[in-house]
Every structure is written in C-alpha cells, then in structure tokens.
PAKEDREN-919542 format. One record per residue: residue number from 0; residue in three letters; x, y, z of N, C-alpha, C in turn. Coordinates in pm, 1 decimal. Atoms other than C-alpha are relative to their C-alpha. Example, Ala and Ser with C-alpha at 12.3 -4.5 7.8 and 13.67 -1.06 7.14 Angstrom:
% PAKEDREN-919542
SEMAR     k     r     n.east    n.north       n.up    ca.east   ca.north      ca.up     c.east    c.north       c.up
SEMAR     0   ALA       89.0     -119.0        0.0     1230.0     -450.0      780.0       90.0      120.0        0.0
SEMAR     1   SER      -82.0     -119.0       -6.0     1367.0     -106.0      714.0      -77.0      109.0       73.0
% end
This chain:
% PAKEDREN-919542
SEMAR     k     r     n.east    n.north       n.up    ca.east   ca.north      ca.up     c.east    c.north       c.up
SEMAR     0   UNK      -46.2       70.7     -118.1    14174.6    -7446.4     -521.5     -122.6      -44.3       80.7
SEMAR     1   UNK      113.4       49.5      -77.7    13939.8    -7663.7     -318.3       31.8        2.7      150.4
SEMAR     2   UNK      -13.3       -7.0     -146.1    13885.9    -7690.6       56.6      115.9      -85.7       50.0
SEMAR     3   UNK     -107.7       88.4      -43.0    14122.5    -7984.8       97.5      136.2       62.7      -26.3
SEMAR     4   UNK     -127.9      -62.6       33.6    14405.7    -7804.2      -78.7       29.7      119.9       90.0
SEMAR     5   UNK      -17.5     -116.5      -87.4    14351.9    -7489.0      125.3       38.5      -44.8      141.0
SEMAR     6   UNK      -32.0       51.5     -133.7    14353.4    -7686.8      449.5      141.1      -58.0        4.0
SEMAR     7   UNK     -134.6       56.7        4.4    14666.8    -7874.2      346.3      106.4      109.4        0.8
SEMAR     8   UNK      -94.6     -111.6        2.4    14841.7    -7546.5      270.8        4.2       74.7      132.9
SEMAR     9   UNK        6.9      -69.5     -129.5    14729.9    -7404.3      607.1       72.5      -76.4      110.3
SEMAR    10   UNK      -59.1       83.7     -104.1    14887.5    -7691.6      798.9      146.6       33.9       27.6
SEMAR    11   UNK     -142.4      -26.6      -21.4    15257.4    -7613.1      745.6       24.5      128.8       78.0
SEMAR    12   UNK      -23.2     -121.4      -79.1    15242.7    -7250.7      865.5      -44.4      -15.8      146.0
SEMAR    13   UNK       46.6       22.2     -137.1    15047.1    -7365.8     1172.1      105.0      -79.4       77.5
SEMAR    14   UNK     -105.9       76.5      -65.7    15314.7    -7624.8     1252.7      122.3       87.1       26.6
SEMAR    15   UNK     -112.1      -92.8      -19.3    15581.4    -7358.0     1204.4      -27.4       94.3      117.1
SEMAR    16   UNK       38.3      -89.3     -109.5    15393.2    -7127.8     1439.9       16.6      -69.0      135.6
SEMAR    17   UNK      -12.4       77.2     -122.7    15378.8    -7399.3     1707.0      147.5      -17.0       36.2
SEMAR    18   UNK     -143.2       15.6      -23.7    15752.0    -7461.7     1668.4       63.2      131.6       45.1
SEMAR    19   UNK      -54.1     -130.3      -40.3    15829.7    -7089.4     1692.5      -36.2       33.4      144.1
SEMAR    20   UNK       36.7      -19.5     -140.6    15634.5    -7065.9     2016.7       88.4      -84.9       90.0
SEMAR    21   UNK      -80.2       89.1      -83.3    15827.5    -7365.2     2150.3      143.6       50.9       12.7
SEMAR    22   UNK     -135.6      -55.8       -4.7    16161.4    -7209.0     2058.8        4.9      116.8       97.5
SEMAR    23   UNK        4.9     -113.1      -93.1    16063.2    -6890.8     2242.1      -13.9      -46.8      144.2
SEMAR    24   UNK       20.7       52.7     -134.8    15939.4    -7084.1     2545.3      130.7      -58.0       54.0
SEMAR    25   UNK     -127.1       59.7      -42.7    16264.9    -7282.3     2561.4      104.5      107.6       29.0
SEMAR    26   UNK      -96.8     -108.5      -21.0    16474.9    -6966.6     2523.4      -30.8       78.8      126.5
SEMAR    27   UNK       37.8      -75.9     -119.7    16281.0    -6780.6     2790.3       31.6      -78.5      127.0
SEMAR    28   UNK      -28.8       82.5     -118.8    16311.9    -7070.1     3035.6      149.9       -7.6       27.0
SEMAR    29   UNK     -145.8        2.2      -16.6    16686.5    -7094.0     2975.0       50.6      133.6       54.3
SEMAR    30   UNK      -40.6     -132.4      -48.5    16721.9    -6718.8     3027.9      -38.0       16.9      146.7
SEMAR    31   UNK       42.9       -6.4     -140.2    16523.6    -6742.5     3351.3       97.3      -76.9       87.5
SEMAR    32   UNK      -95.8       80.6      -76.8    16752.6    -7021.3     3473.8      135.1       70.7       11.4
SEMAR    33   UNK     -129.0      -70.2        0.3    17061.1    -6820.9     3375.6       -3.0      119.7       95.3
SEMAR    34   UNK       12.5     -114.2      -90.8    16937.8    -6512.2     3557.9       -1.6      -48.1      144.6
SEMAR    35   UNK        8.3       52.0     -137.1    16853.7    -6719.5     3866.6      134.9      -47.4       52.5
SEMAR    36   UNK     -127.2       54.3      -46.7    17198.5    -6876.7     3878.6      115.5       98.7       -7.5
SEMAR    37   UNK     -116.0      -86.9       20.3    17427.1    -6599.4     3754.2      -25.0      147.6       30.0
SEMAR    38   UNK       28.9     -142.8      -14.5    17248.6    -6268.2     3804.3     -107.3       28.3      105.4
SEMAR    39   UNK      106.9      -12.8      -99.7    17020.1    -6315.4     4104.7       12.1      126.5       84.3
SEMAR    40   UNK      -19.0     -119.8      -81.7    17169.9    -6010.5     4277.2      -17.9      129.5      -78.8
SEMAR    41   UNK       18.8     -118.4       83.2    17092.5    -5772.8     3989.1     -149.5       31.2      -10.6
SEMAR    42   UNK      144.0      -28.0       -1.2    16752.0    -5607.7     4047.7      -59.2       27.0     -138.8
SEMAR    43   UNK       51.0      -24.5      134.9    16720.3    -5496.2     3684.5      -28.3     -130.1      -73.5
SEMAR    44   UNK       21.4      128.5       66.8    16755.5    -5852.2     3564.8     -109.1      -81.6       68.1
SEMAR    45   UNK      110.7       67.6      -67.3    16510.8    -5976.6     3826.4     -132.0       45.9      -63.3
SEMAR    46   UNK      119.2      -49.3       70.6    16249.9    -5753.0     3662.4      -11.8      -65.3     -137.5
SEMAR    47   UNK       -0.3       65.2      132.1    16350.1    -5895.9     3324.0      -40.4     -146.2       13.4
SEMAR    48   UNK       35.9      140.0      -24.5    16324.5    -6249.9     3465.4     -150.5      -13.2       19.4
SEMAR    49   UNK      144.3        4.4      -24.0    15972.1    -6177.1     3587.1      -78.6       23.0     -129.6
SEMAR    50   UNK       60.7      -23.8      130.6    15884.0    -6040.6     3243.5        5.6     -128.1      -84.3
SEMAR    51   UNK      -14.7      124.1       76.7    16020.1    -6359.2     3083.6      -95.2     -107.7       50.8
SEMAR    52   UNK       93.5       98.4      -56.2    15813.1    -6571.5     3320.8     -141.7       24.6      -52.1
SEMAR    53   UNK      130.7      -34.2       56.9    15503.7    -6386.2     3202.2       -6.1      -40.4     -147.3
SEMAR    54   UNK       -5.1       37.4      141.2    15611.8    -6441.5     2842.1      -12.6     -151.4      -17.6
SEMAR    55   UNK       13.4      146.4        7.0    15647.9    -6816.5     2905.8     -147.0      -37.1       12.1
SEMAR    56   UNK      142.5       29.8      -19.1    15291.4    -6824.9     3033.5      -80.5       39.5     -124.2
SEMAR    57   UNK       74.9      -47.8      116.2    15160.0    -6617.0     2742.6       27.0      -84.7     -124.5
SEMAR    58   UNK      -34.3       78.1      118.8    15346.4    -6811.8     2475.7      -51.5     -143.7       11.1
SEMAR    59   UNK       54.1      134.8      -20.2    15240.9    -7143.6     2627.1     -149.3       -2.2      -32.9
SEMAR    60   UNK      143.1       -9.9       30.7    14877.4    -7033.8     2607.3      -23.6       15.9     -150.3
SEMAR    61   UNK       15.2      -21.4      144.4    14915.4    -6907.1     2249.9       37.6     -124.8      -79.2
SEMAR    62   UNK      -38.9      123.4       66.5    15093.9    -7226.3     2150.4     -112.9     -102.7        8.0
SEMAR    63   UNK      110.7       94.2      -15.0    14807.3    -7432.9     2288.5     -115.7       35.3      -93.8
SEMAR    64   UNK      103.6      -42.1       94.5    14560.1    -7227.2     2084.9       36.1      -44.2     -141.9
SEMAR    65   UNK      -45.5       41.0      133.8    14767.9    -7294.6     1773.8       -9.1     -151.2      -17.6
SEMAR    66   UNK       10.2      146.8        5.4    14780.3    -7665.6     1855.8     -144.8      -41.9      -22.8
SEMAR    67   UNK      142.1       32.1       16.4    14401.8    -7674.8     1885.3      -44.1       24.7     -144.2
SEMAR    68   UNK       36.9      -30.3      138.5    14356.5    -7504.8     1547.7       67.3      -96.3      -96.9
SEMAR    69   UNK      -69.7       97.5       84.8    14621.1    -7729.0     1390.2      -71.0     -134.2        1.5
SEMAR    70   UNK       69.8      128.0      -12.3    14438.1    -8034.5     1523.3     -134.5        1.7      -72.1
SEMAR    71   UNK      127.9      -12.8       71.1    14107.8    -7906.2     1384.9       22.5       -6.0     -151.1
SEMAR    72   UNK      -34.2        5.1      142.9    14268.6    -7851.3     1044.1       32.6     -144.0      -40.5
SEMAR    73   UNK      -38.2      138.7       27.7    14419.0    -8201.4     1057.4     -122.9      -90.5       -3.8
SEMAR    74   UNK      123.8       79.6       -1.3    14081.2    -8352.5     1149.6      -79.4       19.4     -129.2
SEMAR    75   UNK       74.4      -26.5      123.6    13917.7    -8181.6      852.1       68.7      -62.5     -121.4
SEMAR    76   UNK      -75.2       62.1      110.1    14193.3    -8298.8      616.9      -26.8     -149.7       -1.9
SEMAR    77   UNK       23.9      144.4       -8.4    14150.8    -8655.6      740.2     -141.6      -35.8      -43.9
SEMAR    78   UNK      139.2       24.6       40.7    13773.2    -8635.3      694.9      -15.1       11.8     -151.5
SEMAR    79   UNK       12.7      -20.6      144.6    13803.5    -8498.1      341.8       75.1     -107.7      -79.6
SEMAR    80   UNK      -77.3      102.6       70.1    14069.5    -8750.3      241.7      -65.6     -137.6        8.3
SEMAR    81   UNK       63.3      131.4      -14.4    13865.1    -9043.1      368.6     -137.9       -7.3      -65.6
SEMAR    82   UNK      135.2        3.5       61.5    13542.2    -8941.0      195.7        8.0      -12.9     -151.5
% end
C-alpha cells in the first residue's frame, strides 16, 4: 500500500468522525432546549443541562480538530493525485 492509498483510506473514517460529532452536538443542543422549555424547574436536570452545554463546547472543539486533520489529508491526496 502506498501513501496515496493510505491517505484515501484514512479519509472516510475522518468524515464519519466529523459526522458523529455533529450528531452529538445536535442532540445535546436539542436536549438543552427541551430542558429549558419543559424541565426548567427541575434542579437535577439543570445540572444535566449545564453538563450538556459543556459537552457541546467540547465536541465542537474536537470536531474542529477532526476537520483540520481531514482537510490536511485531503490536501495531501490532491497533491499526490496531481503529481
């Protein structure tokens, strides 16, 4: 297996990782909205909401890291394919 093939194989899992982060981010935001509208008077869920808000921040950061690496992989693939 050469470098181009390895990079090409690395691209799909990276895209999947980015999508998985996005699914989590979307789910966490929806849960936060649901807690704010339907469970705002429940102190236990307020703690959970705050935890989810932290998770949104963390997953957004991790997703951005994955996007950067994906873009670097894509750049290398494009360079190798054009040479």
